[in-house]
C-alpha positions as CSV (number, residue, x, y, z in Angstrom):
1,M,-82.5,66.0,162.0
2,N,-82.6,62.3,161.3
3,K,-83.2,60.3,164.8
4,Y,-80.7,58.2,164.1
5,L,-78.0,60.5,163.9
6,L,-78.9,61.9,167.0
7,I,-78.7,58.8,168.8
8,A,-74.9,58.7,166.8
9,I,-74.1,61.7,168.9
10,F,-75.5,61.2,171.6
11,I,-73.1,57.7,172.5
12,I,-70.0,59.2,170.6
13,T,-68.8,59.2,174.3
14,P,-65.9,56.5,175.4
15,A,-67.6,56.0,178.0
16,L,-70.8,54.9,176.2
17,A,-69.1,53.4,173.2
18,N,-68.3,49.5,173.0
19,A,-65.9,47.9,170.5
20,K,-68.7,46.4,168.3
21,G,-70.4,49.7,168.3
22,Y,-68.1,52.2,166.5
23,A,-68.7,50.3,162.6
24,D,-72.3,51.1,163.2
25,M,-72.0,54.4,164.8
26,F,-70.0,54.8,161.4
27,N,-72.7,54.1,159.1
28,I,-75.1,56.0,160.4
29,V,-73.3,59.2,160.4
30,Y,-71.8,57.8,157.1
31,R,-75.7,57.9,155.4
32,N,-76.1,61.4,156.5
33,N,-73.3,63.0,154.3
34,L,-71.4,63.5,157.2
35,Y,-68.2,62.6,156.2
36,Y,-65.8,64.5,158.4
37,S,-67.5,63.1,161.2
38,S,-67.6,59.6,160.2
39,Y,-63.5,59.9,160.2
40,I,-63.8,60.1,163.5
41,F,-65.6,56.7,164.0
42,L,-63.6,55.4,160.9
43,K,-60.5,55.7,162.7
44,K,-62.1,54.0,165.9
45,S,-63.7,51.4,163.9
46,V,-60.0,50.4,162.6
47,S,-58.5,50.8,166.1
48,R,-61.3,47.8,167.3
49,G,-60.9,45.9,163.8
50,E,-64.2,45.9,163.3
51,S,-64.9,45.6,158.9
52,I,-66.5,48.5,157.3
53,A,-67.2,48.3,153.2
54,Q,-63.8,49.1,151.2
55,G,-66.2,51.8,149.0
56,K,-67.3,53.8,151.9
57,V,-63.5,53.9,153.6
58,E,-62.1,54.5,149.9
59,K,-64.7,57.8,149.3
60,I,-63.8,59.3,153.0
61,M,-59.9,59.0,152.3
62,D,-60.9,61.0,148.8
63,I,-62.9,63.5,150.7
64,V,-61.3,64.2,153.6
65,H,-58.4,67.4,153.0
66,P,-54.8,66.1,153.4
67,S,-54.5,68.8,156.3
68,V,-56.6,66.5,158.3
69,F,-54.6,63.5,157.7
70,I,-51.0,65.9,158.5
71,H,-52.4,67.1,161.7
72,D,-54.1,64.0,163.0
73,P,-51.5,62.3,165.1
74,E,-53.8,59.5,166.2
75,L,-52.8,57.9,162.8
76,D,-49.3,57.2,164.5
77,E,-51.1,54.2,166.0
78,F,-51.3,52.7,162.5
79,V,-47.6,53.1,161.5
80,S,-47.0,49.6,162.0
81,K,-50.2,47.9,161.0
82,K,-51.6,47.2,157.7
83,T,-55.1,48.8,157.6
84,A,-57.8,50.2,155.7
85,I,-56.4,53.7,156.1
86,D,-53.1,52.7,154.7
87,Y,-53.5,56.4,152.8
88,A,-54.0,59.0,155.2
89,V,-51.0,57.5,157.7
90,A,-49.1,57.2,154.4
91,I,-50.1,60.9,153.4
92,R,-49.4,62.1,157.4
93,R,-45.5,60.3,157.1
94,F,-45.1,62.1,153.8
95,F,-45.1,65.4,155.1
96,L,-43.4,64.6,158.5
97,N,-40.5,63.5,156.0
98,D,-40.6,59.8,156.6
99,F,-40.6,58.7,153.0
100,K,-39.2,55.0,153.9
101,T,-43.2,54.3,155.6
102,A,-45.2,56.5,153.3
103,K,-43.3,54.8,150.3
104,K,-44.5,51.3,151.7
105,K,-48.0,52.3,152.8
106,L,-48.3,53.6,149.2
107,I,-46.6,50.7,147.2
108,R,-49.3,48.7,149.3
109,L,-52.2,50.4,147.8
110,K,-53.4,47.9,145.4
111,R,-56.9,48.6,144.1
112,T,-57.8,52.0,145.0
113,N,-59.6,55.6,144.1
114,M,-56.6,57.1,145.3
115,R,-54.2,55.7,142.3
116,V,-53.9,59.4,140.9
117,E,-52.5,60.8,144.3
118,K,-50.5,57.6,145.1
119,N,-48.7,57.6,142.1
120,Y,-47.6,61.4,142.1
121,I,-46.7,60.9,145.7
122,L,-44.5,58.0,145.1
123,G,-43.5,59.8,142.1
124,L,-42.0,62.7,144.6
125,I,-40.4,60.2,146.7
126,Y,-38.6,58.8,144.3
127,L,-37.4,62.4,143.4
128,T,-35.9,62.7,146.3
129,E,-34.3,59.1,145.9
130,K,-33.0,60.2,142.7
131,N,-34.6,57.0,141.1
132,Y,-35.3,58.5,137.8
133,K,-36.3,55.4,136.0
134,H,-38.9,54.8,138.9
135,V,-40.1,58.9,138.8
136,A,-40.8,58.4,135.0
137,N,-42.9,55.4,135.9
138,R,-45.0,56.7,138.2
139,F,-45.6,60.0,137.0
140,K,-46.8,58.1,133.5
141,R,-49.1,56.1,135.7
142,C,-50.4,59.1,137.2
143,V,-51.4,60.9,133.8
144,R,-52.8,57.2,132.9
145,F,-55.1,57.0,136.1
146,A,-56.3,60.7,135.6
147,S,-57.1,59.9,131.9
148,K,-59.3,57.2,133.2
149,R,-60.8,59.1,136.3
150,R,-64.4,59.4,136.4
151,Y,-65.7,63.0,137.3
152,T,-67.5,63.3,140.1
153,H,-69.6,66.0,142.3
154,L,-66.7,65.3,144.9
155,K,-63.5,65.3,142.2
156,P,-65.1,67.8,139.2
157,E,-63.1,67.6,136.1
158,S,-61.0,70.2,136.9
159,Y,-59.4,68.9,139.9
160,V,-58.4,65.6,137.6
161,K,-57.0,67.6,134.9
162,T,-55.2,69.6,137.1
163,F,-53.6,66.6,139.1
164,K,-52.7,65.2,135.6
165,N,-51.2,68.3,134.2
166,R,-49.1,68.2,137.5
167,C,-47.9,64.9,136.7
168,V,-46.9,65.8,133.1
169,Q,-45.4,69.1,134.0
170,Q,-43.1,66.7,136.8
171,L,-42.5,64.2,134.1
172,A,-41.2,67.1,131.6
173,R,-38.8,68.2,133.6
174,I,-37.1,65.0,134.5
175,Y,-36.4,64.8,130.7
176,F,-35.3,68.6,130.3
177,A,-32.9,67.8,133.3
178,N,-31.4,65.2,130.8
179,K,-31.5,67.4,128.2
180,D,-33.8,65.7,126.1
181,Y,-35.5,68.6,124.7
182,K,-37.7,67.2,122.1
183,R,-38.9,64.9,124.4
184,T,-40.1,67.5,126.4
185,L,-41.9,69.1,124.5
186,K,-43.7,65.8,123.2
187,V,-44.9,64.9,126.8
188,L,-46.1,68.9,127.4
189,D,-48.5,68.4,124.1
190,Y,-50.0,66.1,126.2
191,V,-51.8,69.0,127.8
192,R,-54.4,70.7,125.9
193,K,-54.2,74.2,125.4
194,D,-57.9,74.6,126.8
195,D,-57.1,73.0,130.0
196,Y,-56.8,74.9,133.0
197,I,-52.9,74.4,133.9
198,W,-51.8,75.1,130.2
199,P,-50.5,79.1,130.3
200,R,-47.7,77.5,132.9
201,F,-46.5,75.2,130.9
202,L,-45.7,78.3,128.2
203,I,-42.6,78.8,130.0
204,D,-41.4,75.0,129.8
205,R,-41.9,75.0,126.1
206,A,-40.6,78.4,126.0
207,W,-36.8,76.9,127.4
208,S,-37.1,74.1,125.0
209,Y,-37.3,75.7,122.2
210,Y,-34.9,77.9,123.2
211,W,-32.3,75.2,123.8
212,L,-33.4,73.6,120.7
213,G,-32.2,76.9,119.3
214,E,-35.9,77.5,117.7
215,T,-35.8,81.6,119.5
216,E,-38.5,81.8,117.4
217,R,-40.6,79.7,118.6
218,S,-39.1,80.3,122.3
219,L,-40.3,83.9,121.9
220,G,-43.2,83.2,120.4
221,S,-44.2,81.0,124.1
222,V,-43.6,83.5,126.1
223,V,-44.9,86.8,123.9
224,T,-48.3,84.5,124.2
225,Y,-48.2,86.1,128.1
226,K,-49.1,89.2,126.6
227,A,-52.5,88.6,126.1
228,P,-54.9,90.4,128.6
229,L,-56.4,86.4,129.2
230,L,-52.7,85.2,130.3
231,K,-51.3,88.2,132.3
232,R,-51.7,86.5,135.5
233,F,-49.6,83.7,134.5
234,M,-46.1,85.8,133.1
235,I,-43.9,85.8,136.0
236,P,-40.1,87.4,135.8
237,E,-38.6,84.7,134.1
238,A,-40.9,84.7,131.4
239,N,-39.4,88.6,130.8
240,Y,-36.0,87.9,131.3
241,L,-36.5,85.0,128.7
242,R,-37.9,87.7,126.4
243,G,-34.8,89.9,127.1
244,L,-32.3,87.3,126.2
245,I,-34.1,86.0,123.3
246,Y,-34.0,89.4,121.8
247,Y,-30.6,89.8,122.7
248,E,-28.8,87.0,121.1
249,M,-31.1,88.1,118.0
250,C,-29.3,91.4,118.4
251,Y,-32.5,93.7,119.2
252,F,-30.3,95.5,122.1
253,E,-33.1,98.2,122.3
254,K,-35.9,95.7,122.9
255,A,-33.8,94.0,125.3
256,E,-33.1,97.1,127.7
257,N,-36.8,98.2,127.4
258,I,-37.9,94.9,128.5
259,Y,-35.4,95.6,131.8
260,K,-37.0,98.7,132.0
261,E,-40.2,97.6,132.2
262,F,-39.8,94.8,134.7
263,N,-38.1,97.4,136.9
264,E,-41.5,99.7,136.8
265,T,-43.9,97.0,136.9
266,T,-42.3,93.6,138.8
267,W,-38.9,94.8,141.0
268,K,-40.8,97.9,142.4
269,Y,-43.5,96.0,144.2
270,R,-41.1,93.1,145.1
271,D,-41.4,94.3,149.2
272,V,-44.9,93.6,148.9
273,A,-44.8,89.6,148.4
274,R,-42.2,89.5,151.2
275,T,-44.3,91.4,154.0
276,I,-47.9,91.0,152.7
277,S,-49.9,89.0,155.9
278,K,-50.9,85.5,155.4
279,N,-54.3,86.9,155.6
280,R,-54.5,89.4,153.4
281,L,-52.9,86.7,150.7
282,L,-55.7,84.8,151.9
283,R,-58.7,87.3,151.1
284,L,-56.7,88.6,148.1
285,I,-56.9,84.9,145.8
286,I,-61.0,84.5,147.2
287,S,-61.6,87.9,145.9
288,K,-63.4,88.6,142.6
289,K,-63.0,92.2,142.4
290,E,-59.8,93.6,141.4
291,P,-58.0,95.9,144.2
292,K,-57.7,99.5,143.7
293,E,-54.1,100.3,145.1
294,Q,-51.7,99.3,142.2
295,K,-49.2,97.2,145.6
296,N,-52.2,95.0,145.7
297,K,-53.0,94.4,141.9
298,F,-49.5,93.1,141.6
299,L,-49.7,90.3,143.9
300,Y,-54.1,89.6,142.7
301,Y,-53.2,88.8,139.6
302,Y,-49.8,86.4,140.6
303,L,-52.5,84.4,143.2
304,K,-55.2,84.5,140.4
305,G,-52.9,82.3,138.5
306,F,-52.8,79.7,141.7
307,K,-56.8,79.5,141.5
308,K,-56.7,76.7,139.1
309,D,-54.0,74.9,141.9
310,I,-55.5,72.0,143.1
311,R,-54.5,73.6,146.7
312,F,-57.4,76.3,145.8
313,F,-60.0,73.6,144.5
314,S,-59.5,71.5,147.5
315,F,-59.4,74.3,150.0
316,K,-62.8,75.3,148.6
317,Q,-63.9,72.1,148.6
318,A,-63.2,71.0,152.4
319,R,-64.6,74.6,153.5
320,G,-68.0,73.6,151.7
321,H,-68.1,69.9,153.4
322,L,-67.0,71.4,156.7
323,T,-69.2,74.5,156.7
324,A,-72.4,72.1,155.6
325,E,-71.4,69.4,158.9
326,I,-71.1,72.1,161.4
327,K,-74.5,73.9,160.4
328,K,-76.2,70.5,160.7
329,L,-74.5,69.6,164.0
330,S,-75.0,73.5,165.3
331,R,-79.1,73.2,165.1
332,V,-78.4,70.0,167.9
333,K,-78.4,72.5,170.9
334,S,-79.8,70.4,173.8
335,L,-77.4,67.2,173.0
336,R,-73.9,68.3,175.3
337,Q,-72.6,65.3,173.3
338,A,-72.5,67.0,169.6
339,Q,-69.7,69.6,171.1
340,I,-67.4,66.8,170.6
341,F,-68.0,66.7,167.0
342,L,-68.0,70.3,166.5
343,D,-64.9,70.7,168.6
344,L,-63.1,68.5,166.2
345,L,-64.7,69.6,162.8
346,Y,-63.8,73.3,164.0
347,Y,-60.4,72.1,164.6
348,Y,-60.1,70.4,161.2
349,K,-61.4,73.5,159.2
350,K,-58.7,75.7,161.3
351,A,-55.9,73.7,160.2
352,I,-57.0,73.5,156.4
353,K,-57.5,77.1,156.3
354,E,-53.8,77.4,158.4
355,D,-51.8,74.9,156.0
356,F,-53.5,76.9,153.3
357,Q,-52.5,80.1,154.3
358,D,-49.0,78.9,154.8
359,F,-49.1,77.3,151.4
360,L,-50.0,81.1,150.1
361,K,-47.2,82.4,152.0
362,N,-44.7,80.2,150.6
363,V,-45.9,80.7,146.9
364,S,-45.7,85.0,147.8
365,N,-42.2,84.3,149.3
366,D,-41.1,82.0,146.4
367,Y,-42.3,84.6,144.2
368,Y,-40.3,87.4,145.7
369,L,-37.2,85.3,145.6
370,Q,-37.9,85.1,141.7
371,I,-37.7,88.5,141.5
372,R,-34.5,89.1,143.5
373,Q,-33.0,86.1,140.9
374,M,-34.2,88.1,138.2
375,R,-33.1,90.9,138.7
376,S,-29.7,89.5,139.3
377,A,-29.9,87.9,135.8
378,F,-31.3,91.3,134.2
379,V,-28.3,93.4,135.8
380,K,-26.2,90.6,133.7
381,L,-27.7,90.7,130.5
382,N,-27.8,94.7,130.7
383,L,-23.9,94.5,130.8
384,M,-23.9,92.0,128.3
385,V,-25.8,94.4,126.1
386,S,-24.0,97.3,126.9
387,L,-20.6,95.8,125.9
388,K,-22.1,94.2,122.6
389,K,-23.2,97.7,121.7
390,R,-19.9,99.3,122.8
391,E,-18.5,96.7,120.2
392,R,-20.6,97.5,117.6
393,L,-20.0,100.9,117.8
394,A,-16.6,100.6,117.2
395,Q,-16.9,98.2,114.1
396,G,-19.2,101.5,113.0
397,K,-22.3,99.9,113.3
398,S,-24.2,102.1,115.6
399,I,-27.4,101.7,112.7
400,V,-28.1,98.2,114.7
401,F,-28.8,100.0,117.8
402,K,-32.5,100.9,116.0
403,D,-34.9,98.2,117.0
404,E,-36.3,98.0,113.7
405,L,-38.3,94.7,113.4
406,E,-36.7,92.3,110.5
407,T,-39.4,90.1,109.3
408,K,-38.2,86.4,108.2
409,P,-40.4,84.6,105.6
410,L,-42.6,81.9,106.7
411,G,-41.3,78.9,105.2
412,D,-38.0,79.4,107.0
413,I,-39.5,78.3,110.5
414,P,-40.1,74.8,111.1
415,N,-43.1,72.7,111.6
416,I,-45.3,75.5,109.8
417,D,-48.3,73.7,110.3
418,D,-48.2,73.5,113.8
419,K,-48.4,76.5,114.9
420,F,-49.9,80.4,114.7
421,I,-47.7,83.0,113.5
422,W,-47.2,86.5,115.0
423,D,-47.0,89.8,113.4
424,F,-46.2,91.9,115.8
425,R,-49.6,93.7,115.4
426,G,-51.2,91.7,118.3
427,G,-54.0,91.0,116.4
428,F,-54.4,87.8,117.4
429,W,-55.1,88.1,121.2
430,A,-58.7,87.8,119.7
431,D,-58.3,84.3,118.7
432,E,-57.5,81.3,119.5
433,L,-54.4,80.8,122.1
434,G,-52.1,78.7,121.0
435,D,-48.4,77.7,120.1
436,Y,-46.6,80.8,118.7
437,A,-43.9,81.6,116.6
438,V,-42.5,84.8,115.8
439,A,-41.6,85.3,112.2
440,L,-38.0,87.6,113.3
441,Q,-34.9,88.0,111.8
442,N,-31.9,87.1,113.3
443,R,-30.3,90.2,112.8
444,C,-26.5,88.6,114.8
445,V,-26.5,86.4,111.7
446,K,-25.6,89.3,109.2
């Protein structure tokens, strides 16, 4: 190991450190790519007013996992000060629900590599304030800066694109909440079909088409989830929307069959999502092999959809950095002072792991609540189907109970050049995934 690194480790103890030495120690450790260890000296340097190159500070802020900032009470020392590590302080204050301080710190960051993350968090803060004009502006900036950000080995394309798409989704949902469905779809078009998170937006597109009255395209969007490649994204809400559309197009048996399918494949395993342990969730999302038990498969495929989430990217990246640093420092067996570094690094690693496990547990609990909510919605839908069938029976129209599919002319579907058409034979799964429409005749019109 580099002899200067050994010296840096040796003099880290408070008794030997001096007011003008922390910046020097930071530079030595930083040069050895020990970024989490550098963060320890960075705080000390800032506290003592020592100067460190802004580019290096930015890199540390970019690499160190947010969980480190969240669980670092030493950052509270800088709440009322303007410092080079305002981004770290803002992250901690945001997660402590001190939105006022977080907003003040983030707005003050003018020239920073963290512009994507900064604008995303500011958008969330303005959302809590219901300041929708500023919300939209911040998420738009997030998308714009993500499009310009260079990819590096520290922040690969998958990370930057996913952050960008998260901002797109937030912006689209603002317009959706204001019932501006056409604008919602326009915003969602910013997400390319080959992007990592595109399948998650199909449900957003489907509801927008539904409220615009374009049931062919709404049904086409949720039907796309039936592709084997996308089954991990099939959420209970997507199945419910399929059933609702079939009901409104008077395909009652199809609506009932979707409810039966929901009961058999989803409702049946609901308690697994509620009772599963955090450790088991972590093993499932990390695993590359499909579990043998059906109840574990049920959650395995749902969690698989979150492997393209920023949380998973940053968790893996942070674990890799910390493992490498711990390995380097563990070689210094003769110097007791190295244990000071190691204790902190193990603490950081534990905090990151526990936060990610909490995230997975929240995902699992949310899935359980989704299932219960959709069960209630399906029960109501099933009741409406029964009432409609009885009404038709009273009118002597029992023949409509048989769901023989009636297709419609392709020319009757608007914007025919913008999408693929599904012919109900499923042959398109081997082709390009895209924005599908279903050429299905609405039998209620008759």
